[in-house]
C-alpha positions in Angstrom: 101.9 200.5 242.1 105.6 199.3 242.3 107.9 201.8 243.8 111.6 201.1 243.4 114.5 202.5 245.5 118.0 201.9 244.1 121.2 202.7 246.0 122.4 206.3 245.6 125.4 206.4 243.2 126.6 209.9 243.8 129.9 210.0 245.8 129.4 210.6 249.5 125.6 210.4 249.3 124.6 208.3 252.2 120.9 208.8 252.2 118.2 206.5 250.7 115.0 207.5 248.9 112.7 205.8 251.4 113.3 205.1 255.1 111.7 201.9 256.5 109.0 204.1 258.1 108.1 205.8 254.8 108.2 202.5 253.0 105.8 201.1 255.6 103.3 204.0 254.9 103.4 203.2 251.2 103.0 199.5 251.7 100.1 200.1 254.1 98.4 202.1 251.3 98.7 199.1 249.0 101.9 199.8 247.1 104.8 197.4 246.5 108.2 198.7 247.5 111.4 197.3 246.0 114.7 198.2 247.8 118.1 197.5 246.3 120.1 195.1 248.4 121.9 197.0 251.1 120.5 200.2 249.7 119.9 201.7 253.1 123.1 200.5 254.7 125.0 203.8 254.6 121.9 205.6 256.0 121.8 203.2 258.9 119.1 200.9 257.7 119.6 197.2 257.1 117.6 194.9 254.8 115.7 193.3 257.7 114.2 196.7 258.6 112.7 196.8 255.1 111.7 193.2 254.8 110.0 193.2 258.3 107.5 195.8 257.1 106.9 194.1 253.8 109.3 195.6 251.3 111.1 193.3 248.9 114.9 193.3 248.5 116.2 193.3 244.9 119.8 192.3 244.1 120.4 194.6 241.1 119.4 198.2 240.4 118.8 197.1 236.8 115.9 194.9 238.1 114.4 197.8 240.0 114.5 200.1 236.9 112.9 197.3 234.8 110.2 196.3 237.3 109.1 199.5 239.1 106.4 202.0 238.0 108.1 204.8 239.9 111.8 205.2 241.0 112.4 207.1 244.2 115.9 208.5 244.7 117.5 211.3 246.7 119.5 213.0 243.9 
């Protein structure tokens, strides 16, 4: 299953739907995780933390919404 995580768009919402640790758990279970480019930046996570555990960085939220089976957001 493809799980997509776009950036949060609500003002002053600095969290992200999946931390690198939670994304790693899902990837270990056989899922594909798509993270929007710099989606975790405001939460203190960089792209490398996601790619190092096997997540894929996607440039546009539109691509996540088109490709993912499930969308994971905070709000």
